N, C-alpha and C positions, 0 to 999 in steps of 0.2 A: 259694711255694705248695707243698704237699706232696700226694703220692698215697699213699693207705693202703689196705691190704687186711687183712682179718682172717678168720682160720679158728679154729673151736673145736670141741671134742668133749667129751663126758662119758665118763669112764673110771671103772669100778667096781672100784677097788683102793685100797689105802692110799696116802695122800698121800706119805709118806716114800719108799715104793717107786717111785712114779711119778716124783717129782723126781729121786731117785737114778739111775734108769734113763735118764731123758731127758737128764740132765746129763752122762752118760758118753758123750761124743762117739765114742770109739773103739769102742763097742758098736754104734753106728748101722748100719754096713754089715752087721753080723750079724743084726740085727732088722729092718732095712728093706731089702727087696729092690731098691728103686730106687736106693739109695745104693751107689755103685761103690767108693769109698774115702774116707778122711779122713786127712790127714797133718798133724802138728804141725810147723810151720815154726820157731816160737820160743816160748819160755816166758818171761814177764816179770811184773813187778809189775802191769802193766796188763792181765793176762790172757794167753791164748793166741793166737798168730796161726796160723790153720789154713787149709789148702787142702782144699776139699770138692768131691766130684764125685758126681753123680747122674744119673739119666736122666728126662727128661720124655717118656714114651712111648718112641720109639726114639732120640730126640735126646739125645746126651750134653751135659751141662752141667757147669760147674765155677766156683768162685768162691773168693776169699780173704777171710777175715774175722778180726776180733778177737772172741774169745769170752770172756765173763766170767760167772761164776756168782755170784749174790748169795744167799748162804745165809740171811741174816736176812730178806729179803723173799720169798725162794723165787722168784726170777726168773732166767731165762736171758737174757743180752744178747749180741747179735751186731751188729757194725758191718762192712759190706762195704767193702773197701779198694781194689778195682781194677775196671776195665772199666765196663760199662754200669750196673752196680748200685752203683758207688762212692758211699759216703755213705748207703746204705740202712741204716736201723736196725730191727733185729728184736728184739721182745720176747716171751718166753714167760712167761706168767702161770698161776697154779694157784689156783683158787677152790674150796674145799671146799663141797659142797652136801649135803643130806640123801640125794640119790640117788648120789652119787660126787663125783669131782673134775673140774671143768671146766678143760680146758687151752685157753688162747687164745694163738694166734700172731698178732702184729701186725707188718706190714711197713710202713715208712714211708720215703718217698723224696722229697726236696725237688727240685723242677724248676721253674726260673724261667719258661721259655717255654711257649707253649701246645702246640707240637709235643712238647716234652720231657715235659710232663704227659700228653699223649695216648699217646706211646710207653711211658711208665712204667706208665700204667694198663692199656692194652689189650694191649700186646705183652709187657712184663715181668710185670705183674700178673695178668692174665687168662689169658694163654697159658702162662705158666711158673710164677710163684709160687703162685697159688691151687691148681692141680692138684698140684704137688709137696707143698705144705703139707698139702693134704687127704689125700693118700696117706700122708704121714708120720704124721699124727695117727691115721688108720685103722689102720695097722700097729702103731703103739704101743698103741692100744686092744686090738687082737687079742692082742698079746704079753702086755701086763700083765694083762688079764682072765683069761688062761690061766695066767700064771705069777706074778702079783703078789701074791696073797693070802698 
């Protein structure tokens, strides 16, 4: 059984600029004030292995992920590789609409036990993932609508 969270926002900027900006991980700490740093640990045929650090309020958090950009589908893929979120799959999608581009971030984590699902949903999902993803999307919106056209 899996636990899933989803966040989305509408951004009024060109799709190519939005995709290019959000796919540039090394730009994130500059654009997103809650991101402390991102380090590339390895570059391979299967994408980048990155260590990412942010803040959820005053709480510092960090994780290691495999990051892949799918240029054809215009998707960003992350797979968390360690600790509590190991196995989490994160998908960024971009949907053009007449009003702008809707970015959706989906987090999915499989957990077999009832406690594992509860922990993934309430602690990881509601206390950390949803607030950080909401803040990420809000800051990208602000940055891209001011600088993206």
